[in-house]
C-alpha positions as CSV (number, residue, x, y, z in Angstrom):
1,M,6.0,-22.9,-18.6
2,A,5.6,-24.8,-21.8
3,Q,8.8,-26.3,-23.3
4,R,8.9,-27.3,-27.0
5,S,12.0,-29.0,-28.3
6,G,13.2,-32.3,-29.7
7,K,14.6,-33.9,-32.8
8,I,12.7,-35.8,-35.5
9,T,14.2,-37.2,-38.7
10,L,11.9,-37.8,-41.7
11,Y,12.9,-40.2,-44.5
12,E,11.6,-40.4,-48.1
13,G,12.1,-44.2,-48.2
14,K,10.8,-47.0,-46.0
15,H,13.2,-48.3,-43.3
16,F,15.1,-45.0,-43.0
17,T,16.4,-44.9,-46.6
18,G,16.5,-42.1,-49.2
19,R,16.7,-38.4,-48.6
20,K,16.2,-37.2,-45.0
21,L,15.1,-34.1,-43.2
22,E,16.2,-33.4,-39.7
23,V,13.8,-31.1,-37.7
24,F,14.4,-29.5,-34.3
25,G,11.4,-27.3,-33.9
26,D,8.2,-26.1,-35.8
27,C,8.4,-26.9,-39.5
28,D,5.3,-25.5,-41.2
29,N,6.2,-26.7,-44.7
30,F,8.6,-29.5,-45.6
31,Q,8.8,-28.3,-49.2
32,D,10.2,-24.9,-48.1
33,R,13.2,-26.9,-46.8
34,G,13.7,-28.8,-50.1
35,F,11.9,-31.9,-48.9
36,M,8.9,-33.4,-50.7
37,N,5.8,-34.2,-48.8
38,R,6.4,-38.0,-49.1
39,V,7.5,-39.5,-45.8
40,N,7.8,-43.2,-45.6
41,S,9.8,-43.6,-42.3
42,I,10.4,-41.5,-39.2
43,R,12.9,-41.6,-36.4
44,V,11.9,-39.6,-33.3
45,E,15.2,-39.1,-31.5
46,S,13.9,-36.9,-28.7
47,G,10.6,-35.3,-27.5
48,A,7.1,-36.0,-28.7
49,W,5.8,-34.6,-32.0
50,V,2.6,-33.9,-33.8
51,C,2.8,-34.3,-37.6
52,F,0.2,-33.2,-40.1
53,D,-0.5,-34.6,-43.5
54,H,-0.7,-31.0,-45.0
55,P,1.6,-27.9,-44.7
56,D,0.8,-25.2,-42.2
57,F,-0.2,-27.7,-39.4
58,R,-3.4,-28.7,-41.2
59,G,-5.1,-32.0,-41.9
60,Q,-4.9,-35.3,-40.1
61,Q,-2.6,-35.3,-37.1
62,F,-0.3,-38.0,-36.0
63,I,1.2,-38.1,-32.5
64,L,4.7,-39.6,-32.4
65,E,6.8,-40.4,-29.4
66,H,10.4,-41.4,-29.1
67,G,11.2,-44.4,-31.3
68,D,11.5,-45.7,-34.8
69,Y,8.6,-45.8,-37.4
70,P,10.0,-47.8,-40.4
71,D,6.9,-47.3,-42.5
72,F,3.7,-45.1,-42.4
73,F,1.5,-47.9,-41.1
74,R,3.4,-47.7,-37.8
75,W,2.0,-44.2,-37.2
76,N,-1.4,-45.2,-38.5
77,G,-0.9,-43.3,-41.7
78,H,-3.1,-44.2,-44.7
79,N,-0.5,-43.0,-47.2
80,D,3.0,-41.4,-47.3
81,H,1.7,-37.7,-47.4
82,M,3.0,-35.5,-44.6
83,G,3.5,-31.7,-44.9
84,S,4.4,-30.3,-41.5
85,C,5.3,-31.1,-37.9
86,R,6.0,-29.5,-34.5
87,P,7.2,-30.7,-31.1
88,V,4.5,-31.2,-28.5
89,G,4.7,-28.6,-25.7
90,M,5.4,-30.2,-22.3
91,V,4.0,-28.3,-19.3
92,S,5.8,-28.2,-16.0
93,G,4.7,-26.7,-12.8
94,P,1.3,-26.6,-11.1
95,L,-1.9,-27.0,-13.1
96,L,-4.7,-24.7,-12.1
97,A,-8.3,-25.1,-13.1
98,E,-11.7,-23.9,-11.9
99,G,-15.3,-24.6,-12.5
100,Q,-17.6,-27.6,-12.6
101,A,-16.0,-28.9,-15.7
102,W,-12.9,-29.9,-13.7
103,Q,-13.0,-33.6,-12.8
104,T,-10.7,-36.1,-11.3
105,W,-10.3,-39.9,-11.5
106,D,-11.0,-41.6,-8.2
107,K,-8.9,-44.8,-8.1
108,E,-10.9,-46.4,-5.2
109,S,-14.4,-46.0,-6.7
110,Q,-13.1,-46.3,-10.3
111,S,-15.2,-43.2,-11.3
112,V,-14.9,-39.7,-12.5
113,G,-16.2,-36.8,-10.5
114,P,-15.5,-33.3,-9.1
115,P,-12.3,-32.9,-7.1
116,A,-12.6,-33.6,-3.3
């Protein structure tokens, strides 16, 4: 079952300054919450997140894990534009797959191939 939760705080200024927006789940448009699309620092307090440079989960994606990102260079952003974000779903339980496309990593031979 996929679980999506966490907390991310977005700041307008570098080094966690200025107005902030706390997000606990999917946020498809920061402007709908009264926050402009200028994000200069981020604090991921829990979970992993995918952020997008446009609203509605569109545009360039940035994967952010737990930690502090004091400026947009730290998440490999080219500018301070960001419009939406959502927590990354974590899957627990068995993973089932079929077909020839399924491959595994063999540590001993250091190669990729079909499952044994």
